[in-house]
C-alpha positions as CSV (number, residue, x, y, z in Angstrom):
1,M,61.6,64.9,2.2
2,N,62.4,61.2,1.8
3,R,65.9,62.2,0.7
4,N,66.3,63.9,4.0
5,Y,65.5,60.7,5.8
6,L,67.9,58.7,3.7
7,F,70.6,61.3,4.1
8,L,70.2,61.3,7.9
9,F,70.2,57.5,8.1
10,L,73.5,57.3,6.2
11,F,75.0,60.3,8.0
12,S,74.2,58.7,11.4
13,M,75.7,55.3,10.3
14,L,78.8,57.1,9.1
15,M,79.1,59.1,12.3
16,T,78.9,55.9,14.4
17,F,80.9,53.5,12.2
18,S,84.3,55.0,13.1
19,G,85.8,53.1,16.0
20,L,83.1,50.4,16.0
21,A,85.6,47.6,15.4
22,S,88.7,49.1,17.1
23,L,87.2,49.9,20.5
24,P,87.6,47.2,23.2
25,P,84.6,46.3,25.3
26,I,83.4,49.7,26.8
27,D,82.2,48.4,30.1
28,R,81.3,45.2,32.0
29,D,77.7,45.3,30.9
30,E,78.6,45.3,27.2
31,A,80.8,42.3,27.8
32,R,78.0,40.5,29.6
33,F,75.4,41.2,26.8
34,V,77.8,40.0,24.1
35,Q,78.7,36.9,26.0
36,A,75.1,36.0,26.8
37,T,74.2,36.5,23.1
38,K,77.2,34.4,22.0
39,Q,76.0,31.6,24.3
40,M,72.5,31.9,22.8
41,V,73.9,31.4,19.3
42,E,76.1,28.5,20.4
43,T,73.2,26.6,22.1
44,S,70.4,27.7,19.7
45,D,68.3,28.4,22.8
46,Y,66.5,31.6,21.9
47,V,64.2,31.6,24.9
48,D,66.5,31.4,27.9
49,I,69.2,34.0,28.7
50,R,72.5,32.6,30.2
51,F,75.7,34.3,31.2
52,Q,78.4,31.6,31.6
53,D,76.7,29.1,34.0
54,A,74.2,31.4,35.5
55,S,70.9,32.9,34.3
56,R,70.8,36.5,33.2
57,Y,67.4,37.8,33.8
58,K,68.0,41.6,34.3
59,K,66.6,42.5,30.8
60,P,64.1,41.0,28.4
61,I,65.0,39.0,25.3
62,G,64.8,41.7,22.6
63,I,68.4,42.9,22.4
64,Y,69.7,39.3,22.5
65,W,67.5,38.4,19.5
66,L,68.6,41.4,17.5
67,Q,72.3,40.7,18.3
68,S,71.8,37.1,17.4
69,A,70.3,38.2,14.1
70,A,73.4,40.4,13.4
71,V,75.6,37.4,14.2
72,A,73.6,35.2,11.8
73,V,73.8,37.8,9.0
74,S,77.6,38.1,9.5
75,G,78.0,34.4,8.7
76,E,80.7,34.1,11.4
77,G,78.6,32.4,14.0
78,A,79.6,32.5,17.7
79,A,83.1,33.5,16.6
80,A,81.8,36.9,15.4
81,P,83.9,39.9,16.6
82,I,82.4,42.5,19.0
83,W,81.7,45.0,16.2
84,V,79.1,42.7,14.8
85,Y,77.1,42.8,18.0
86,R,77.5,46.6,18.0
87,L,75.8,46.9,14.6
88,V,72.4,46.6,16.4
89,S,73.2,49.8,18.4
90,M,74.5,51.6,15.3
91,L,71.2,50.8,13.6
92,G,69.2,51.8,16.6
93,I,70.7,55.3,16.7
94,A,70.2,55.7,12.9
95,L,66.5,54.7,13.3
96,A,66.1,57.1,16.2
97,V,67.7,59.9,14.1
98,V,65.3,59.3,11.2
99,G,62.4,59.0,13.7
100,I,63.1,62.4,15.3
101,A,63.4,63.9,11.8
102,W,60.0,62.4,10.9
103,T,58.5,63.8,14.1
104,G,60.1,67.2,13.7
105,T,59.0,67.4,10.0
106,K,55.4,66.6,11.0
107,L,55.3,69.1,13.9
108,F,57.6,72.0,12.8
109,G,58.4,71.5,9.1
110,A,61.2,69.8,7.0
111,N,64.0,72.2,8.0
112,A,63.3,71.6,11.7
113,G,63.1,67.9,11.2
114,L,66.4,67.9,9.4
115,A,68.1,70.0,12.1
116,A,66.7,67.8,14.9
117,G,68.0,64.7,13.1
118,L,71.4,66.1,12.6
119,M,71.6,67.1,16.2
120,M,70.6,63.7,17.5
121,A,73.2,62.1,15.1
122,A,76.0,64.3,16.4
123,I,75.6,64.6,20.2
124,F,78.0,62.7,22.5
125,A,75.2,60.5,24.0
126,T,74.3,58.9,20.7
127,A,78.0,58.7,19.6
128,F,78.6,56.7,22.8
129,E,75.6,54.5,22.8
130,G,75.8,53.7,19.1
131,R,79.1,52.0,19.8
132,D,78.0,50.0,22.8
133,A,76.4,46.6,22.4
134,K,73.6,47.1,24.9
135,T,70.0,48.0,25.0
136,D,69.9,51.8,25.1
137,A,70.3,52.7,21.4
138,M,67.5,50.4,20.2
139,L,65.4,51.5,23.1
140,L,65.9,55.1,22.0
141,A,64.6,54.1,18.5
142,C,61.4,52.5,20.1
143,C,60.8,55.6,22.3
144,V,61.2,58.0,19.4
145,A,58.8,56.0,17.2
146,A,56.2,55.9,20.0
147,Q,56.5,59.5,21.0
148,G,56.6,60.6,17.4
149,A,53.3,58.9,16.7
150,L,51.8,60.1,20.0
151,A,52.8,63.7,19.1
152,Q,51.1,63.6,15.8
153,I,47.9,62.1,17.2
154,Y,47.9,64.8,19.9
155,L,48.5,67.7,17.5
156,A,45.9,66.4,15.1
157,S,43.3,66.4,17.9
158,R,44.3,69.9,18.9
159,R,43.7,71.1,15.3
160,N,40.5,69.1,14.8
161,E,42.1,67.1,12.0
162,P,41.7,63.4,11.2
163,V,44.4,61.1,12.6
164,A,46.3,59.0,10.1
165,G,45.3,55.4,10.5
166,H,48.9,54.1,10.8
167,L,49.8,56.3,13.8
168,P,48.2,54.3,16.6
169,W,49.7,51.1,15.3
170,I,53.2,52.6,15.2
171,F,52.7,53.8,18.8
172,W,51.6,50.5,20.1
173,A,54.1,48.4,18.1
174,A,56.9,50.6,19.4
175,Q,55.7,50.1,23.0
176,G,55.6,46.3,22.6
177,L,59.1,46.3,21.0
178,G,60.4,48.7,23.7
179,I,59.1,46.4,26.4
180,L,61.0,43.5,24.8
181,I,64.1,45.6,24.7
182,K,64.1,47.1,28.2
183,G,60.9,46.6,30.1
184,P,58.7,49.5,31.1
185,V,60.9,52.4,30.1
186,A,59.1,53.3,26.8
187,P,55.6,53.0,28.3
188,L,56.8,55.1,31.3
189,L,58.0,57.9,29.0
190,S,54.6,58.0,27.1
191,V,52.6,57.8,30.4
192,L,54.5,60.7,31.9
193,T,54.0,62.7,28.7
194,V,50.3,62.1,28.6
195,A,49.9,62.7,32.3
196,T,51.7,66.1,32.1
197,L,49.5,67.1,29.1
198,F,46.4,66.2,31.0
199,A,47.5,68.0,34.1
200,F,48.0,71.2,32.0
201,E,44.9,70.9,29.7
202,R,42.4,68.7,31.7
203,D,41.4,67.0,28.4
204,W,41.7,63.3,27.9
205,R,39.3,62.9,24.9
206,W,42.2,62.9,22.3
207,L,43.4,59.6,23.9
208,L,40.4,57.8,22.4
209,K,42.2,58.1,19.0
210,L,45.0,55.8,20.3
211,K,42.6,52.8,19.9
212,L,43.4,51.6,23.4
213,V,41.8,48.1,23.4
214,R,43.3,47.0,20.0
215,G,46.6,48.7,20.9
216,V,47.0,46.9,24.2
217,A,46.1,43.7,22.4
218,L,48.9,44.3,19.9
219,V,51.4,44.9,22.8
220,L,50.3,41.7,24.5
221,L,50.7,39.8,21.2
222,I,54.3,41.1,20.9
223,V,55.3,40.6,24.5
224,L,53.3,37.7,26.0
225,P,54.6,34.7,24.0
226,W,58.2,35.1,25.1
227,V,57.2,36.1,28.7
228,A,55.0,32.9,29.0
229,L,57.8,30.7,27.6
230,I,60.5,32.2,29.9
231,T,58.2,32.1,32.9
232,W,57.6,28.4,32.3
233,K,61.2,27.6,31.5
234,S,62.7,29.6,34.5
235,G,60.0,28.5,36.9
236,G,59.1,32.1,37.5
237,A,62.7,33.2,38.1
238,F,62.7,35.7,35.3
239,L,59.9,37.9,36.7
240,Q,61.3,37.5,40.2
241,D,64.8,38.7,39.1
242,A,63.9,41.3,36.4
243,V,61.1,42.9,38.4
244,G,61.5,41.9,42.0
245,K,65.3,42.4,42.1
246,D,66.7,44.5,39.3
247,M,63.9,47.1,38.7
248,V,62.8,47.4,42.3
249,A,66.3,47.6,43.6
250,K,67.2,50.5,41.3
251,V,64.1,52.4,42.4
252,A,64.6,51.7,46.1
253,S,68.3,52.3,46.5
254,G,71.5,52.8,44.5
255,E,72.3,49.5,42.8
256,E,75.8,48.3,41.9
257,S,77.6,51.4,43.3
258,H,75.5,53.7,41.0
259,G,73.6,55.5,43.8
260,L,73.8,59.2,43.3
261,P,71.9,62.3,44.6
262,P,69.4,64.3,42.6
263,G,71.1,66.8,40.3
264,F,73.3,64.2,38.6
265,Y,71.6,64.4,35.3
266,M,71.7,68.2,35.4
267,L,75.5,67.9,35.7
268,T,75.9,65.3,33.0
269,Y,73.5,67.0,30.6
270,S,76.1,69.3,29.2
271,L,78.4,66.4,28.3
272,F,75.7,64.1,26.8
273,M,74.1,66.9,24.8
274,W,77.5,68.3,23.7
275,P,77.9,70.3,21.5
276,F,74.3,71.6,21.5
277,G,73.6,71.7,25.3
278,L,73.4,75.6,25.6
279,I,71.3,75.9,22.5
280,A,68.9,73.4,23.8
281,V,68.6,75.0,27.2
282,G,67.9,78.4,25.5
283,A,65.2,76.8,23.3
284,G,63.6,75.1,26.4
285,L,63.4,78.5,28.2
286,Q,61.8,80.1,25.2
287,A,59.4,77.2,24.9
288,L,58.3,77.7,28.6
289,N,57.4,81.3,27.7
290,R,55.2,80.1,24.8
291,L,53.8,77.1,26.6
292,R,50.1,78.2,26.6
293,D,50.1,79.2,22.9
294,D,51.7,76.3,21.1
295,P,50.6,72.7,21.7
296,R,53.8,71.5,19.8
297,L,56.0,73.1,22.4
298,R,53.8,71.7,25.2
299,F,54.3,68.2,23.9
300,C,58.1,68.6,23.7
301,L,58.3,69.9,27.2
302,A,56.0,67.1,28.4
303,W,58.4,64.7,26.7
304,Y,61.5,65.9,28.4
305,I,60.8,67.5,31.8
306,P,58.8,64.8,33.7
307,F,61.0,61.9,32.5
308,W,64.1,63.8,33.6
309,L,62.6,64.7,37.0
310,V,61.5,61.1,37.7
311,F,65.0,59.7,37.0
312,E,66.5,62.5,39.1
313,L,64.5,61.1,42.0
314,I,65.4,57.4,41.4
315,P,68.6,56.6,43.5
316,T,70.3,54.5,40.9
317,K,71.7,56.8,38.2
318,L,73.7,56.3,35.0
319,P,74.0,59.0,32.3
320,H,72.2,57.1,29.6
321,Y,69.1,56.5,31.7
322,V,67.6,59.8,30.5
323,L,68.6,59.4,26.8
324,P,64.9,58.8,25.8
325,A,64.1,62.3,26.9
326,Y,66.8,64.0,24.7
327,P,64.9,63.9,21.4
328,G,62.2,66.1,23.0
329,M,64.9,68.7,23.8
330,A,66.4,68.4,20.3
331,L,63.0,69.2,18.8
332,L,62.8,72.4,20.9
């Protein structure tokens, strides 16, 4: 089984490595992330986020720290080429692939875990995001780790089995790291999953196994030190820009010419899940027919459908926004 995980990790890295160095900057956001990290390395200021002469407070610090670490390991300093910054995304996809294989193995068996991992390593969405020096690949890894742990806790409770002691800590650590990478996306995915399961089953007692108080304390321990420092250093501008402008603007209206009507993700699904889109749809329809009989399928549907619907309703749309939901469909 461990050999499966090693194979998938190496397979994912191999799938993504091609083109990593030869591709020019894919979009304006990638260039901005790389430039902001480069300035962080040049100034050795690992608290503030700057893009040229202006502050860049749209996303938290996590991805800049990881890219700075990649630059440091490369030994090339601020002169490092763009592929060095992309190594973080390549690693994020590989970790997500192993994470979904781990989850699939625990829920459906080793063969299903291997198949789900291969699917996630090969779809267009991960091929694209693994070569893009932004937040979404590493966010995917955090979401898969959190959801994988949550799925195992949920299933153990349904089977009246003991919950492995490490699972709640994986869940909460992934939430904290996910927040440092891209704000509330990882917690939102898990909250929607839990809310959907509760709406279907009317049972919340299994949530006690998440160790809520200690878990939230771990999240705060991960997130609060930097938030406190950047709030002090920016005079509150970070929270105002990241929450008050960037996040609220995306929810309230189409930001930066990315406003699109509901149905956009249904249209782009076949591209981003290529070449497995039709297989996954068929699996999802079969799962709906067995929804009442199998808690594993309930969890996977609760992982995918609510998150997808919520982002269909948000005016600002980009294809990668629903990437954290795709592993749930891959498991089906």
